[in-house]
C-alpha positions as CSV (number, residue, x, y, z in Angstrom):
1,X,19.5,-51.6,-140.9
2,X,21.2,-53.2,-137.9
3,X,24.3,-55.3,-138.4
4,X,24.5,-59.0,-137.5
5,X,25.5,-59.5,-133.8
6,X,29.2,-60.3,-133.4
7,X,31.7,-60.8,-130.6
8,X,34.4,-58.1,-130.6
9,X,37.7,-57.7,-128.8
10,X,38.8,-54.1,-128.2
11,X,42.5,-53.6,-127.4
12,X,43.3,-50.4,-125.5
13,X,39.8,-50.7,-124.0
14,X,40.8,-48.8,-120.8
15,X,41.7,-45.7,-122.8
16,X,39.8,-42.6,-123.9
17,X,38.7,-43.9,-127.3
18,X,38.6,-47.6,-126.3
19,X,36.2,-47.0,-123.5
20,X,33.8,-45.1,-125.8
21,X,34.1,-47.9,-128.4
22,X,33.2,-50.6,-125.9
23,X,30.2,-48.5,-124.9
24,X,29.1,-48.0,-128.5
25,X,29.5,-51.6,-129.5
26,X,27.4,-52.8,-126.6
27,X,24.7,-50.3,-127.5
28,X,24.7,-51.6,-131.1
29,X,24.0,-55.1,-129.8
30,X,27.4,-56.7,-129.9
31,X,29.2,-58.8,-127.3
32,X,32.3,-56.9,-126.1
33,X,35.5,-58.3,-124.6
34,X,37.8,-55.5,-123.3
35,X,41.6,-56.2,-123.5
36,X,43.4,-54.4,-120.7
37,X,46.8,-54.8,-118.8
38,X,46.9,-56.0,-115.2
39,X,48.2,-52.5,-114.4
40,X,45.5,-50.6,-116.3
41,X,43.3,-48.0,-114.7
42,X,39.8,-48.9,-115.4
43,X,37.9,-45.7,-114.5
44,X,37.2,-44.7,-118.1
45,X,36.1,-48.2,-119.0
46,X,33.8,-48.3,-115.9
47,X,32.2,-45.0,-117.0
48,X,31.5,-46.6,-120.4
49,X,30.1,-49.7,-118.8
50,X,27.5,-47.8,-116.9
51,X,27.3,-50.2,-114.1
52,X,27.3,-53.4,-116.2
53,X,31.0,-54.5,-116.4
54,X,32.5,-55.7,-119.6
55,X,34.2,-59.0,-120.0
56,X,37.9,-58.4,-119.3
57,X,40.8,-60.1,-121.1
58,X,44.1,-59.4,-119.4
59,X,46.9,-59.2,-122.0
60,X,49.6,-56.9,-123.2
61,X,51.1,-56.1,-126.6
62,X,54.4,-57.7,-125.8
63,X,52.9,-61.1,-124.8
64,X,51.7,-63.1,-127.8
65,X,50.3,-66.0,-125.7
66,X,48.1,-63.8,-123.6
67,X,46.8,-62.0,-126.7
68,X,46.1,-65.4,-128.3
69,X,43.8,-66.2,-125.5
70,X,42.2,-62.7,-125.7
71,X,41.4,-63.0,-129.5
72,X,40.1,-66.6,-129.2
73,X,36.5,-67.0,-130.2
74,X,35.9,-63.4,-131.3
75,X,34.7,-62.4,-134.7
76,X,36.3,-58.9,-134.9
77,X,39.3,-57.3,-133.3
78,X,39.3,-53.5,-132.9
79,X,43.0,-52.7,-132.4
80,X,43.3,-49.3,-130.5
81,X,46.2,-50.1,-128.2
82,X,49.4,-48.2,-128.9
83,X,51.7,-45.3,-127.9
84,X,50.7,-41.7,-128.6
85,X,53.6,-40.3,-126.4
86,X,57.2,-41.3,-126.4
87,X,60.7,-39.8,-126.2
88,X,61.8,-41.2,-129.5
89,X,61.0,-43.5,-132.5
90,X,62.2,-46.6,-130.6
91,X,59.6,-45.9,-127.9
92,X,56.8,-45.4,-130.4
93,X,57.8,-48.5,-132.4
94,X,57.7,-50.8,-129.4
95,X,53.9,-50.4,-129.2
96,X,52.9,-49.2,-132.7
97,X,55.0,-51.6,-134.8
98,X,56.2,-54.5,-132.6
99,X,52.8,-54.6,-130.9
100,X,51.0,-54.9,-134.2
101,X,53.3,-57.8,-135.2
102,X,52.6,-59.5,-131.9
103,X,48.8,-59.1,-132.3
104,X,48.8,-60.7,-135.7
105,X,51.0,-63.5,-134.4
106,X,48.4,-64.1,-131.7
107,X,45.6,-64.0,-134.3
108,X,47.5,-66.6,-136.4
109,X,48.0,-68.8,-133.3
110,X,44.2,-68.6,-132.5
111,X,43.2,-69.2,-136.1
112,X,45.4,-72.3,-136.2
113,X,43.0,-73.7,-133.6
114,X,39.9,-72.5,-135.5
115,X,39.3,-69.8,-132.9
116,X,40.6,-66.6,-134.5
117,X,38.8,-63.5,-135.8
118,X,37.8,-63.0,-139.4
119,X,38.4,-59.2,-139.4
120,X,40.6,-56.6,-137.8
121,X,39.9,-52.9,-137.6
122,X,43.2,-51.2,-137.1
123,X,42.9,-47.7,-135.6
124,X,45.9,-45.7,-136.8
125,X,46.2,-41.9,-137.2
126,X,46.0,-39.2,-139.8
127,X,49.7,-38.6,-139.0
128,X,50.5,-41.9,-140.6
129,X,49.8,-40.3,-144.0
130,X,51.7,-37.1,-143.3
131,X,50.6,-33.5,-143.4
132,X,47.9,-32.1,-145.7
133,X,48.5,-29.7,-148.4
134,X,47.6,-26.1,-147.3
135,X,44.8,-25.8,-150.0
136,X,43.4,-29.4,-150.0
137,X,42.4,-31.9,-147.3
138,X,43.9,-35.4,-147.3
139,X,41.9,-38.2,-148.9
140,X,42.7,-41.9,-148.4
141,X,44.4,-42.3,-151.8
142,X,46.9,-39.5,-151.3
143,X,50.5,-40.7,-151.2
144,X,52.3,-40.9,-147.9
145,X,54.8,-38.4,-146.7
146,X,57.4,-39.8,-144.3
147,X,60.1,-38.3,-142.0
148,X,57.8,-35.6,-140.6
149,X,57.2,-37.0,-137.2
150,X,58.4,-40.1,-135.4
151,X,54.9,-40.9,-134.2
152,X,53.5,-40.7,-137.7
153,X,56.2,-42.9,-139.2
154,X,55.7,-45.5,-136.5
155,X,51.9,-45.6,-137.2
156,X,52.6,-45.9,-140.9
157,X,55.0,-48.8,-140.3
158,X,52.4,-50.4,-138.1
159,X,49.9,-50.1,-140.9
160,X,52.2,-51.7,-143.4
161,X,53.0,-54.6,-141.0
162,X,49.2,-55.1,-140.4
163,X,48.6,-55.1,-144.2
164,X,51.3,-57.7,-144.8
165,X,50.3,-59.8,-141.8
166,X,46.5,-59.8,-142.7
167,X,47.2,-60.9,-146.3
168,X,49.4,-63.8,-145.1
169,X,46.8,-64.8,-142.5
170,X,43.8,-64.4,-144.8
171,X,42.2,-61.9,-142.4
172,X,40.2,-58.9,-143.5
173,X,41.8,-55.6,-142.5
174,X,40.3,-52.2,-142.4
175,X,42.3,-49.1,-141.3
176,X,40.9,-46.0,-139.6
177,X,42.9,-42.8,-139.5
178,X,41.5,-40.3,-137.0
179,X,42.6,-36.7,-136.8
180,X,42.7,-34.8,-133.4
181,X,40.3,-36.5,-131.0
182,X,38.8,-34.8,-128.0
183,X,35.8,-35.2,-125.6
184,X,34.8,-36.6,-122.2
185,X,37.4,-38.9,-120.7
186,X,40.2,-37.4,-122.7
187,X,43.4,-36.1,-121.0
188,X,45.6,-35.1,-123.9
189,X,43.5,-32.2,-125.4
190,X,42.7,-31.2,-121.8
191,X,45.9,-29.1,-121.8
192,X,44.6,-27.0,-124.7
193,X,41.3,-26.5,-122.9
194,X,43.0,-25.5,-119.7
195,X,45.1,-23.0,-121.6
196,X,41.9,-21.5,-123.0
197,X,40.5,-21.4,-119.5
198,X,43.4,-19.1,-118.6
199,X,42.4,-16.9,-121.5
200,X,45.4,-17.7,-123.6
201,X,45.5,-19.6,-126.9
202,X,49.0,-20.4,-128.3
203,X,49.2,-20.7,-132.0
204,X,52.2,-22.7,-133.2
205,X,53.9,-20.7,-136.0
206,X,53.1,-17.2,-137.2
207,X,50.4,-18.3,-139.6
208,X,47.5,-20.6,-138.8
209,X,47.2,-23.9,-140.6
210,X,44.1,-26.1,-141.2
211,X,43.3,-29.1,-139.0
212,X,40.5,-31.6,-138.6
213,X,39.0,-32.9,-135.3
214,X,36.4,-35.3,-134.1
215,X,34.5,-35.9,-130.8
216,X,35.4,-39.2,-129.1
217,X,31.9,-40.5,-129.1
218,X,31.5,-39.8,-132.9
219,X,34.8,-41.5,-133.6
220,X,33.7,-44.6,-131.6
221,X,30.5,-44.8,-133.7
222,X,32.5,-44.4,-136.9
223,X,34.9,-47.2,-135.9
224,X,32.0,-49.5,-135.1
225,X,30.5,-48.9,-138.5
226,X,33.9,-49.6,-140.2
227,X,33.9,-52.9,-138.4
228,X,30.4,-53.7,-139.6
229,X,30.4,-52.3,-143.1
230,X,33.9,-51.0,-144.1
231,X,35.5,-52.2,-147.3
232,X,38.8,-54.1,-146.4
233,X,42.2,-53.6,-147.8
234,X,42.5,-55.5,-151.1
235,X,44.0,-59.0,-150.6
236,X,46.2,-58.4,-153.6
237,X,48.0,-55.2,-154.2
238,X,45.9,-52.8,-156.3
239,X,48.1,-51.0,-158.8
240,X,49.2,-47.7,-157.3
241,X,47.6,-48.4,-153.9
242,X,49.1,-46.2,-151.1
243,X,50.2,-49.4,-149.3
244,X,52.0,-50.5,-152.4
245,X,54.0,-47.3,-152.6
246,X,51.6,-45.5,-154.8
247,X,49.0,-42.8,-154.3
248,X,48.0,-39.4,-155.7
249,X,49.2,-35.9,-155.3
250,X,47.9,-34.5,-151.9
251,X,47.4,-31.1,-153.7
252,X,44.7,-32.6,-155.9
253,X,41.5,-33.7,-154.0
254,X,40.6,-36.5,-156.4
255,X,37.8,-39.0,-156.5
256,X,36.1,-40.0,-153.2
257,X,36.4,-43.7,-154.1
258,X,39.8,-43.8,-155.8
259,X,40.8,-47.5,-155.5
260,X,44.3,-46.4,-154.4
261,X,42.9,-45.7,-151.0
262,X,40.6,-48.8,-150.7
263,X,40.4,-50.2,-147.1
264,X,41.3,-46.9,-145.5
265,X,38.9,-44.4,-143.8
266,X,39.3,-40.9,-142.4
267,X,36.6,-39.9,-139.8
268,X,36.1,-36.2,-138.9
269,X,33.4,-33.8,-137.8
270,X,33.3,-32.4,-141.3
271,X,34.7,-29.1,-140.4
272,X,38.1,-27.5,-140.8
273,X,39.6,-25.3,-138.2
274,X,43.0,-24.2,-136.8
275,X,44.6,-24.6,-133.4
276,X,43.7,-20.9,-132.7
277,X,40.0,-21.5,-133.7
278,X,39.9,-24.6,-131.6
279,X,41.2,-22.7,-128.6
280,X,38.9,-19.8,-129.1
281,X,35.8,-22.1,-129.4
282,X,37.0,-23.8,-126.2
283,X,37.2,-20.5,-124.5
284,X,33.7,-19.6,-125.6
285,X,32.4,-22.9,-124.3
286,X,34.0,-21.9,-121.0
287,X,32.2,-18.5,-121.1
288,X,35.5,-16.6,-121.6
289,X,37.4,-14.6,-124.1
290,X,41.0,-15.6,-124.9
291,X,43.9,-13.9,-126.6
292,X,45.6,-15.8,-129.5
293,X,49.4,-15.6,-129.3
294,X,51.3,-16.7,-132.4
295,X,54.6,-18.4,-131.5
296,X,57.6,-18.4,-133.8
297,X,58.7,-21.8,-135.0
298,X,62.1,-21.5,-133.2
299,X,60.2,-20.8,-129.9
300,X,57.9,-23.9,-130.3
301,X,60.9,-26.1,-131.2
302,X,62.9,-24.8,-128.3
303,X,60.2,-25.4,-125.8
304,X,59.6,-28.9,-127.1
305,X,63.3,-29.7,-126.8
306,X,63.5,-28.3,-123.3
307,X,60.4,-30.1,-122.2
308,X,61.7,-33.3,-123.6
309,X,65.0,-33.0,-121.7
310,X,63.1,-32.2,-118.4
311,X,60.8,-35.1,-119.1
312,X,63.6,-37.6,-119.4
313,X,65.0,-36.4,-116.1
314,X,61.5,-37.0,-114.5
315,X,60.8,-40.2,-116.4
316,X,57.6,-38.8,-117.8
317,X,56.8,-37.8,-121.4
318,X,55.6,-34.2,-121.4
319,X,52.6,-32.8,-123.3
320,X,54.9,-30.9,-125.8
321,X,57.9,-32.9,-127.1
322,X,60.3,-32.2,-129.9
323,X,58.2,-34.6,-132.1
324,X,54.9,-32.8,-131.3
325,X,56.6,-29.5,-131.9
326,X,57.5,-30.6,-135.4
327,X,54.0,-31.8,-136.0
328,X,52.5,-28.5,-134.8
329,X,54.6,-26.5,-137.3
330,X,53.7,-28.6,-140.4
331,X,51.6,-27.5,-143.3
332,X,48.5,-28.8,-141.5
333,X,46.5,-31.9,-140.5
334,X,43.3,-31.7,-142.4
335,X,41.4,-34.6,-144.0
336,X,38.2,-35.4,-145.8
337,X,35.8,-38.1,-144.7
338,X,33.6,-38.3,-147.8
339,X,34.4,-42.0,-148.3
340,X,33.3,-42.9,-144.8
341,X,30.0,-41.0,-145.2
342,X,29.3,-42.7,-148.5
343,X,30.3,-46.2,-147.6
344,X,29.1,-46.3,-144.0
345,X,26.0,-44.0,-144.0
346,X,27.8,-42.3,-141.2
347,X,27.6,-38.7,-140.0
348,X,28.9,-37.2,-136.8
349,X,26.6,-35.9,-134.0
350,X,28.9,-33.2,-132.8
351,X,30.3,-30.2,-134.6
352,X,33.2,-28.5,-132.9
353,X,31.2,-26.0,-130.9
354,X,28.7,-28.5,-129.6
355,X,31.5,-31.0,-129.0
356,X,33.6,-28.6,-127.0
357,X,30.5,-27.5,-125.0
358,X,29.9,-31.2,-124.2
359,X,33.5,-31.7,-123.2
360,X,33.6,-28.6,-121.0
361,X,30.4,-29.7,-119.3
362,X,31.9,-33.1,-118.5
363,X,35.1,-31.7,-117.3
364,X,33.3,-29.4,-114.9
365,X,31.0,-32.1,-113.7
366,X,34.0,-34.2,-112.9
367,X,35.8,-31.3,-111.2
368,X,38.7,-31.3,-113.8
369,X,38.3,-27.6,-114.6
């Protein structure tokens, strides 16, 4: 059954996931407004537009007034804009926390004039919850683990600010926490695929750990469904809810619809893999065989620290920082999407093999490999 047509604003629309989401929302019959900065490259968004340009709203996360204009007269906001790479927590917080506060201030400003959205879908990260237990995937009601990565802590702080702001402003809020995302138009995971193309797969740590992944197109479809059908965060704090300081033991899988995780959704391809398996499947998609090289923790941390120092000198955040090194050496980033499948009638199109074949095909077609 199709959802009622709505007008949606997508922040971070010029990015990898944002461009896919704009495309999916249009295909589902919705009117799309793409929020971009004046300095944004629009090539990904243009690919998603397929020759029929989206309405653009020029605004930035540090400018409340420009965002108030962007959110005026829309029904839903899909908030994807944020920082996935920074040198330190301050750099992450500027976009992932302060930016969230500014967005909700803009929404309050628009709603004061009867023009603001009724619902916000906040796209966060699995890392906001913290690592998974080695023997059990994370579910939405599992309690948070802090102080593992700066990125994850900033995303969790952004979620908490969004929850408080939405309740004050009487706005429905739903949170999506993706795992590793890859696919056409992506640049971050491209480094892993290029390494596989060189027949080398680096495994952080001496033992593999579980991880979840999802193709960008599938994630965009899931996010759209969350906007249409997802259950929002409770307006009043549910006893023991993860955003009230509660939650269950991550070692115990627990019930799919445990109310302590209400309003949160994980989206995955339904598989579990490891960094080594991801690299080996990427190599197979390239028609090659690769060697997996386990790297001791001290080596991963040392490279991350060295890269970070060199990156500061160059003024560019490298692919592997000290924070990403810490993340790669954790107990794993594995989650379960049973709640999303039950609530949203959602299932992914791409498994990992098909997804990486699709990605490699796109990279070759665009002469990036």
